[in-house]
C-alpha angles and dihedrals in degrees: 000000000000091000092056091047092050091048092051092050096046102041115102116275090232140010128196089271110029135044113196114243092242091055091048092052091051095044102041116114127196092250093054120102122232115202126195106203096191125107120284088251092055091045090053091055091061139319142174115286109264095014124140122215120237107164109219090208095051116112091236097049094108091047091052096049090049087066096052118120110256090209095065133081117237128207116192131194140165135169099297107002096258100102092038089053090054092046094047089053090052091051092048089051086059090053097258125139100244133164131192105224094183131229131355096238092052089050091050091050089052090056104266115152113249120203114211 
């Protein structure tokens, strides 16, 4: 138990791929964009307050991200952090400031508001 606690307190607040939910909640500004990359069905079952839905698996995903404002910061999440990691990498490849903030349940446990 103590080992896990110590690891969680000493690990970096952010890596190239993942921003911990607690850090996201502290850092998020009103002008930032939160993107849920799950399917519309998953999004309808519950999502972060204020999030928009851009399904990573949709055929028009690349077209939609090509229209994103390069002057904004983007925070992406999904169920587990896998799809949002892939999507954040795609946005960064386009020169956008994008962070994978992980999975919805971890965000909820950290205190994020979930709309159902």
